[in-house]
C-alpha positions as CSV (number, residue, x, y, z in Angstrom):
1,M,-62.6,128.0,294.7
2,D,-62.7,131.8,295.3
3,G,-61.5,131.2,298.8
4,I,-58.5,129.2,297.5
5,L,-57.8,131.9,294.9
6,N,-57.9,134.7,297.5
7,L,-55.6,132.7,299.8
8,W,-53.2,132.3,296.9
9,H,-53.2,136.0,296.2
10,A,-52.5,136.6,299.9
11,T,-49.2,134.6,299.8
12,G,-45.8,136.1,299.2
13,I,-45.1,133.7,296.4
14,A,-47.9,135.2,294.3
15,N,-46.8,138.8,294.9
16,F,-43.0,138.7,294.7
17,T,-41.6,140.8,291.9
18,F,-38.1,140.5,290.4
19,P,-36.9,143.9,291.7
20,A,-38.1,142.9,295.2
21,L,-36.1,139.7,295.0
22,I,-33.0,141.6,293.9
23,M,-33.4,143.9,297.0
24,I,-33.8,140.9,299.3
25,A,-30.6,139.6,297.8
26,V,-29.0,142.9,298.5
27,G,-30.2,142.6,302.1
28,C,-28.7,139.1,302.3
29,L,-25.4,140.5,301.0
30,L,-25.3,143.1,303.7
31,L,-26.0,140.4,306.3
32,F,-23.1,138.4,304.8
33,L,-20.7,141.3,305.0
34,A,-21.8,142.0,308.6
35,I,-21.6,138.4,309.8
36,A,-18.9,136.7,307.7
37,K,-16.7,139.7,307.0
38,K,-17.5,141.7,310.1
39,F,-17.9,144.9,308.0
40,E,-19.6,147.5,310.3
41,P,-21.8,144.7,311.7
42,L,-23.6,146.9,314.2
43,L,-25.2,148.8,311.4
44,L,-25.1,146.6,308.3
45,L,-26.9,143.7,310.1
46,P,-30.0,145.7,311.1
47,I,-29.9,147.6,307.7
48,G,-29.7,144.3,305.8
49,F,-32.5,142.7,307.8
50,G,-34.6,145.9,307.4
51,A,-34.1,145.7,303.6
52,I,-35.4,142.1,303.6
53,L,-38.4,143.0,305.7
54,T,-39.4,146.1,303.6
55,N,-39.3,144.1,300.4
56,I,-41.5,141.2,301.6
57,P,-44.8,141.7,299.7
58,V,-48.2,142.0,301.4
59,A,-46.6,142.4,304.9
60,G,-46.7,146.2,304.6
61,L,-44.1,146.8,307.2
62,S,-43.0,150.0,305.5
63,D,-46.5,151.2,304.4
64,P,-48.4,153.7,306.5
65,G,-49.4,151.9,309.7
66,G,-46.5,149.4,309.5
67,L,-43.8,149.0,312.1
68,L,-40.9,150.2,309.9
69,H,-43.0,153.2,308.8
70,Y,-43.4,154.4,312.4
71,V,-39.7,153.6,313.3
72,Y,-38.6,155.7,310.3
73,Y,-41.0,158.6,311.2
74,V,-40.2,158.6,314.9
75,G,-36.4,158.3,314.6
76,I,-35.2,159.4,311.1
77,D,-37.8,161.9,309.9
78,T,-37.6,163.8,313.2
79,G,-33.8,163.4,313.2
80,I,-33.7,161.9,316.7
81,F,-31.8,158.7,316.1
82,P,-28.7,160.3,314.5
83,L,-28.6,162.8,317.4
84,L,-28.8,160.1,320.0
85,I,-26.0,158.2,318.2
86,F,-23.9,161.4,318.3
87,M,-24.5,161.7,322.1
88,G,-23.3,158.2,322.5
89,V,-20.2,158.8,320.3
90,G,-19.4,161.9,322.3
91,A,-19.5,159.8,325.5
92,L,-17.2,157.3,324.0
93,T,-14.7,159.9,322.6
94,D,-11.5,161.0,324.4
95,F,-10.3,164.4,323.1
96,S,-7.0,164.2,324.9
97,A,-5.0,163.7,321.7
98,L,-6.7,166.7,320.0
99,I,-6.4,169.0,323.0
100,A,-2.7,168.1,323.4
101,N,-2.0,169.0,319.7
102,P,-4.7,171.5,318.5
103,R,-3.1,171.7,315.1
104,M,-4.7,168.4,314.3
105,L,-7.9,170.3,313.8
106,L,-6.5,171.4,310.5
107,L,-6.1,167.8,309.4
108,G,-9.7,167.1,310.4
109,A,-10.8,170.1,308.4
110,A,-8.7,169.2,305.4
111,A,-10.2,165.8,305.2
112,Q,-13.7,167.4,304.7
113,F,-12.5,168.8,301.3
114,G,-13.8,165.6,299.8
115,I,-17.3,166.6,300.8
116,F,-17.3,169.9,298.9
117,A,-15.4,168.5,295.9
118,T,-18.1,165.8,295.6
119,L,-20.8,168.4,295.9
120,F,-19.7,169.9,292.6
121,G,-19.2,166.4,291.2
122,A,-22.8,165.5,291.9
123,I,-24.0,168.7,290.2
124,L,-21.8,168.0,287.1
125,L,-23.2,164.5,286.9
126,N,-26.5,166.1,285.9
127,Y,-25.0,166.5,282.4
128,V,-25.1,162.7,282.1
129,P,-28.4,161.4,280.8
130,G,-30.5,159.8,283.5
131,F,-29.2,161.8,286.4
132,E,-31.2,164.6,288.0
133,F,-29.7,165.6,291.3
134,S,-30.9,168.8,292.9
135,L,-28.6,171.0,295.0
136,Q,-30.1,169.4,298.1
137,D,-29.5,165.9,296.7
138,A,-25.9,166.7,295.8
139,S,-25.3,168.1,299.3
140,A,-26.7,164.9,300.9
141,I,-24.6,162.7,298.7
142,A,-21.4,164.8,299.3
143,I,-21.5,164.2,303.1
144,I,-20.6,160.6,302.5
145,G,-17.0,161.9,302.1
146,G,-17.0,162.7,305.8
147,A,-17.2,158.9,306.6
148,D,-19.7,159.6,309.3
149,G,-22.8,157.5,309.1
150,P,-25.0,159.3,311.6
151,T,-24.2,162.7,310.0
152,A,-24.9,161.3,306.5
153,I,-28.3,160.0,307.7
154,F,-29.1,163.2,309.5
155,L,-28.4,165.4,306.5
156,A,-30.1,163.0,304.0
157,S,-33.2,162.9,306.1
158,K,-33.4,166.7,305.9
159,L,-32.3,167.3,302.3
160,A,-33.0,164.1,300.3
161,P,-35.1,161.6,302.1
162,D,-35.8,159.6,298.9
163,L,-32.0,159.0,298.6
164,L,-31.6,158.1,302.2
165,G,-31.2,154.3,301.7
166,A,-28.6,154.6,299.0
167,I,-26.6,157.3,300.9
168,A,-26.7,155.4,304.2
169,V,-25.6,152.1,302.6
170,A,-22.8,153.9,300.7
171,A,-21.6,155.7,303.8
172,Y,-21.5,152.7,306.1
173,S,-20.1,150.4,303.3
174,Y,-17.2,152.8,302.7
175,M,-16.6,153.2,306.5
176,A,-16.4,149.4,306.7
177,L,-13.9,149.4,303.8
178,V,-11.5,151.9,305.4
179,P,-8.8,149.2,305.9
180,I,-9.0,148.4,302.2
181,I,-9.5,151.8,300.6
182,Q,-7.2,154.0,302.6
183,P,-3.8,152.2,302.7
184,P,-3.1,152.3,298.9
185,I,-3.9,156.0,298.8
186,M,-1.7,156.6,301.8
187,R,1.3,154.7,300.4
188,A,0.9,156.4,297.0
189,L,1.1,159.9,298.4
190,T,3.9,159.4,300.9
191,T,7.5,158.2,300.7
192,V,9.0,155.5,302.8
193,E,11.0,158.1,304.7
194,E,7.8,160.1,305.5
195,R,6.0,157.0,306.7
196,Q,8.9,156.3,309.1
197,I,8.7,159.7,310.8
198,K,8.4,159.4,314.6
199,M,6.3,161.9,316.4
200,P,7.1,163.1,320.0
201,E,5.0,161.9,322.9
202,L,1.9,163.9,323.6
203,R,1.7,165.9,326.7
204,K,-0.7,164.9,329.5
205,V,-4.0,166.7,329.4
206,S,-5.7,167.9,332.6
207,K,-9.2,167.1,333.6
208,K,-10.1,170.8,333.6
209,E,-9.0,171.0,329.9
210,K,-11.2,168.0,329.0
211,I,-14.2,169.7,330.7
212,I,-13.6,173.1,329.1
213,F,-13.1,171.7,325.6
214,P,-16.7,170.5,324.8
215,L,-18.1,173.8,326.3
216,M,-15.7,175.8,324.1
217,V,-16.6,173.8,321.0
218,L,-20.3,174.3,321.7
219,S,-19.8,178.1,322.2
220,L,-17.9,178.6,319.0
221,T,-20.5,176.6,317.0
222,A,-23.3,178.6,318.6
223,M,-21.7,181.8,317.6
224,F,-20.6,181.0,314.0
225,L,-22.7,178.1,312.8
226,P,-25.9,177.5,314.7
227,A,-27.2,175.1,312.0
228,A,-24.6,172.5,313.2
229,I,-25.8,172.8,316.9
230,P,-28.1,169.7,316.8
231,L,-25.1,167.4,316.0
232,V,-22.3,169.2,317.7
233,G,-24.5,169.9,320.8
234,M,-25.4,166.3,321.4
235,F,-21.8,165.3,320.8
236,C,-20.6,167.8,323.3
237,L,-23.2,166.7,325.9
238,G,-22.1,163.1,325.6
239,N,-18.4,164.1,326.0
240,L,-19.1,166.5,328.9
241,M,-21.0,163.7,330.7
242,R,-17.9,161.5,330.2
243,E,-15.3,164.0,331.3
244,S,-17.1,165.6,334.2
245,G,-16.9,162.4,336.2
246,V,-20.1,163.2,338.2
247,V,-22.7,161.4,336.1
248,D,-21.1,158.1,335.4
249,R,-24.5,156.4,335.2
250,L,-25.6,158.7,332.5
251,S,-22.4,158.5,330.6
252,N,-22.4,154.7,330.8
253,S,-26.0,154.6,329.6
254,A,-25.2,156.9,326.6
255,Q,-22.2,154.7,325.8
256,N,-24.1,151.4,326.1
257,E,-27.9,151.1,326.4
258,I,-29.0,154.2,324.6
259,I,-26.6,154.0,321.7
260,N,-27.2,150.2,321.3
261,V,-31.0,150.4,321.3
262,T,-30.9,153.4,318.9
263,T,-28.5,151.6,316.6
264,I,-30.9,148.7,316.2
265,F,-33.8,150.9,315.2
266,L,-31.7,153.3,313.2
267,G,-30.5,150.3,311.1
268,L,-34.1,149.0,310.6
269,A,-35.3,152.5,309.6
270,V,-32.6,152.9,307.0
271,G,-33.3,149.4,305.7
272,S,-36.9,150.4,305.3
273,K,-35.8,152.8,302.6
274,L,-34.2,150.1,300.6
275,A,-37.4,149.3,298.7
276,A,-36.8,148.2,295.1
277,D,-38.5,151.2,293.5
278,K,-36.3,153.6,295.5
279,F,-33.0,151.8,295.4
280,L,-32.8,150.1,291.9
281,T,-32.2,153.4,290.0
282,V,-29.4,154.9,288.0
283,E,-29.0,157.5,290.7
284,T,-27.9,154.8,293.2
285,I,-25.0,153.9,291.0
286,G,-24.0,157.6,290.8
287,I,-24.3,157.8,294.6
288,L,-22.0,154.8,295.1
289,V,-19.4,156.2,292.7
290,L,-19.5,159.7,294.1
291,G,-19.3,158.3,297.7
292,A,-16.1,156.4,296.8
293,L,-14.7,159.5,295.1
294,A,-15.5,161.7,298.2
295,F,-13.9,159.3,300.5
296,A,-10.7,159.0,298.4
297,I,-10.4,162.8,298.0
298,G,-11.0,163.3,301.8
299,T,-8.2,160.8,302.6
300,A,-5.8,162.4,300.0
301,S,-6.5,166.0,301.2
302,G,-5.8,165.0,304.8
303,V,-2.4,163.5,303.8
304,F,-1.5,166.5,301.8
305,M,-2.3,168.9,304.6
306,A,-0.2,166.8,307.0
307,K,2.7,166.9,304.5
308,G,2.4,170.7,304.4
309,L,2.3,171.0,308.2
310,N,5.4,168.7,308.5
311,K,7.4,171.1,306.4
312,I,6.6,174.2,308.5
313,S,6.4,172.5,311.9
314,K,9.2,172.6,314.5
315,T,8.3,169.1,315.6
316,P,8.0,166.3,313.0
317,I,4.6,165.3,311.8
318,N,4.0,161.9,310.0
319,P,1.9,162.6,306.9
320,L,0.1,159.3,307.4
321,I,-2.0,160.8,310.3
322,G,-3.7,163.1,307.9
323,A,-5.7,160.1,306.5
324,A,-7.3,159.8,310.0
325,G,-9.0,163.1,309.4
326,V,-12.0,161.2,308.0
327,S,-14.3,160.6,311.0
328,A,-14.4,156.8,310.9
329,V,-13.5,156.6,314.6
330,P,-11.4,154.7,315.6
331,M,-10.9,152.6,312.5
332,A,-9.1,155.2,310.5
333,A,-6.6,155.8,313.3
334,R,-5.9,152.1,313.6
335,V,-5.3,151.9,309.8
336,V,-2.8,154.8,310.1
337,N,-1.0,153.0,313.0
338,K,-0.9,149.7,311.0
339,V,0.6,151.4,307.8
340,G,3.1,153.3,310.0
341,L,4.2,150.0,311.7
342,E,4.8,148.5,308.2
343,S,7.5,151.0,307.5
344,N,8.9,151.3,311.1
345,P,8.0,148.5,313.6
346,H,8.8,150.9,316.5
347,N,6.6,153.8,315.2
348,F,3.3,153.8,317.1
349,L,1.0,156.5,315.6
350,L,-2.3,155.5,317.1
351,M,-2.6,158.2,319.8
352,H,-1.3,160.8,317.3
353,A,-3.9,159.7,314.7
354,M,-6.7,160.0,317.2
355,G,-6.3,163.8,317.2
356,P,-7.3,164.3,313.5
357,N,-9.7,161.4,313.8
358,V,-11.9,163.0,316.5
359,A,-11.4,166.3,314.7
360,G,-12.9,164.7,311.7
361,V,-16.1,164.0,313.7
362,L,-16.4,167.6,314.5
363,G,-15.4,168.5,310.9
364,S,-18.2,166.4,309.3
365,A,-20.8,167.9,311.7
366,V,-19.6,171.4,310.9
367,A,-19.7,170.5,307.1
368,A,-23.3,169.2,307.5
369,G,-24.2,172.5,309.3
370,I,-22.7,174.6,306.5
371,L,-24.6,172.6,303.8
372,L,-27.9,172.9,305.9
373,A,-27.3,176.6,306.2
374,L,-26.7,177.0,302.5
375,V,-29.3,174.8,300.9
376,G,-31.5,173.5,303.7
């Protein structure tokens, strides 16, 4: 009889709790969004599966000694996984549009305003009963506004590891919802005439310029903001491998095998932080609300900056491209192009939008470095 009782207590049925079942349902929802809706499937699928695994009782996958525990420690706690992802993103990124029109850096910088506005919003939320965000917590939450998943994970692992799961889910969810969130904001802040503005063709960028650019970015970051070097440095390494043309095997590996393998384990590690006792809190609701606010403010500030540049620029600038300043590459640029075509079927803005889009990647990394330097 004791043996049967012990066997019963070793089953999952006997140990499931209602909160754990809710989190398994959340994991299934993420799988549904990834598979059926194709919302950021490369990340949401492993994150959702990791959430299911970590909430299975008795299995102990996230406990010390468990597989997910070690995956998190090796890749997230050390900060290695986000940095490898950044190297791969650098190898995938073409800076030609930004080099051809350096003013687009201003749009990438303006879109980061959502990060710092949300930082104060998270602090103010402490006046609401139930919320207790430290300055480090608020900084990690605010980076969601950069719409850069690896940067959000990197900063959260350094400043607020207990909030990592909620921050990562919010960041990648809002990145996946770019085609839904951004267009209404873009249309509300621009006129039909502004959306119809055609921009002149970009000049051709030489190979020498493409090689010098990542080295220049690295040098400037090293001089003025060394705290951002881990992210910016790996990004520049990946881009230099791409543009040098002498290490195609390494560049291809960074773009494919390395980033793909890292993405699998990064998703599982993030999913391991979606345990019921960590995720089902009032703070999670606050993070989701603040993340949406940060994203909306970032989009709006980019559009306003583009409108201002258009007024003082000798060549016309379509204000829509300011929305691409958030670093959801290349999705935000594609959304800009789609909204522009709605107003003018002959107005192709994709290449122009890629300038602020890749500038946003650098902007979010720099913002993370600033927050690390201030509160890390």
